N, C-alpha and C positions, 0 to 999 in steps of 0.2 A: 546083902541087902534084903530086908524083909518085904512082905507084900505091900504094906503101907507105903514104904519108901518108893517102891516101884510105881505104885499108882500116883504118888505125888510127882515123881520125875516125869512120868508120861503126861500128866495133867499140865505141868509147867511147860513142857515142850509144845503141846497143842496150843496153849494160850500164847506163848511167845511167837509161834509161827503165824497164828491168826493176826496178832498185833503187827508183825512185820509185813504180812500180805496187805493189811489195811493201809499201812504207811506207803507201800509201793503203789497202791491204787490211787493215791492222792497226787502222785507226780508222774510226769511222762519222761520217757527216755532214761530212767534210772536203771542201773545194772543190778542184777541179782546173780551172785556167784556162790557156788558151793565148792569148797576146796577140801578134799579129804587128805588127812595127814596121819599116818600111822605113828604112834608115840608109845613111850614106855608107860607103865602103870602109874607112876607118881604124877606125871604130867596129865595123864588122862583123869586121874582122881581129882586133881586140882580143878580142872575145867568142869567136871561133872558136878562137883560140890559148889563151886563159885557161881554157877548160872551166869556165865560171863557175857555181859552186854556193855559195849562202849560206843560212844559217839566221837567223831572227829570232824573238824571243819577246815576247809581251805578258806583262808581269809584273804580276799582280794582288797587291795588298798592302793590308791594312787598309781594304777597301772603296774602294780607289783604284788607281792605276796608276803605274808608274815609267817615265819616258822619259829620253832622253839628248840632249845636244848634242855633236856632234863635227864636225871638219872634213869637209865633204862636197863632192866634186867631181862636178858633174853637167854633162853636155853634152847639148844637144838633138840631134835626128836628123841635123842638119847639122854637128855638131861644135862649135857655139858654146857657150861656157860660160854656165851659168845661175846667177844669184845665189840662194843658199838661206839662209834663216834660220828656224829653228824646231826643234821637238823630233821625234825619231825613235825607233823601236823599236831596242833593242840587238840585236846579233847579229854574225855574221861567218862566216868560212870554216872548214868542218870540216877537221880534221887527218886524215891518212891513218889508216886502220883505226879511225876514231871513228864511232860511229853519229850520226845526225842529232840524236837526243835528247841524247846525251852532248855533242855540239858546242854545242847551244843552252844547256845548263846551264853549261858552261865559259865560253862567251862572255859570258853574262849576269853571271856572277860576276866575270870579268875587267873588264868595263866598268862595272858598277854596285856591286860589293861585296856584292850580294844573292845568297844561296843559294836555289835554286828547285827545285821538282819539276815535271815536265811533266804537265799535265792532259790535253791532247789536241792532235792535229794540227788546225790551222785550215784549212790548204790548201797546195797546191803551185801556184806561179805560174810558168809557163813563158813567158819573154819570148823570142819567136822573131824574131831580127833577120834581115832580108831585104836582100840586095844582089845585083843582077845575076843573078837566078835561083837564088841559093844561100841557105842558111839556117844560122844558128848559134844554139843555144839557151842561155839563161841561166836557171838554175833557182833559185827562191827558195822555201824551205820555212819555213812560219810555224807556230809553236806557241803555245798558251795555257799559261802557267805560273803557279804560285802560290809566293809567298815563304815560305820555311821557316826563314830565319835570315840571318846576316850583318849587315853594317852598310853603310848607304847612303853610298858614296863613289865619286867618279869614278876610273876606271882611267887608265892612262898615255896612252891614245889618245883619251880623252874630256875635253871641256872642262867639262861640267856634267852632273849627274844630279839629277833632281827627282821627288819624289812629288807626284802630282796627285790631290787628293781629287775634283776636278772638272776635266775637260779639255775645251777648246773646239776646234772645227774650225780656228780661226785659229792655234792654238798649234802645229799639226802641219804639218811639211813635206809638201807635195803636189806631185807632178810628174806630169802626164798621161802615160799610156802606160808608166810605169815603176813599180817597186814602191812608191815613196813615195806614189804615187797610190792605193794600196790599203790604206794604214795605217788609215784610218777603218774600212774594211770589216773588217779583221783585229781591231781593237779591239772593234767591235760584235759580231763573231762570238764573241769571248772573253767577252762579257757586260758590257763596259765601256760606260757611257752617255756619249755625246758631246753636248756643248752646241753648239747652232748659233751 
């Protein structure tokens, strides 16, 4: 990496952290977690180059919750593929000049057909990937939302969308050390009861 690239990466990290701190300051009782994960070089390089930021939303609807199934590619810290089957929270990548709140509203409607309003920020999860003394952060921003309209239907990238009046731990994809491992926490923080 040359000096210009180092300055750019440092500048991006400072801007991203200020933006996340500003978001946290607008909401009360939101979590901020930093999870450090040692990984192989190829995984580290992906997250360093991607500048990974995603939003997810818990959709509360009619005393239940909406979850999706879509193709998920997960690799462990050594790069080995992990088999995944289960339900996840909808979300995706913010577009340029889009607030995190606008991004989660758009992503939820695209993936589920449901129109929502943001209730609150649940938390910011910073996954700090470590390799050979270096770090690359992936930022996940989780919101609680409530359904205000639309019709439940899977978007083009989604296999299934489902309303759960009651959701169980075994229904939800869980991957240790990665955001999927925090979905139960996010659901509970949003006031959704999870059955054991």
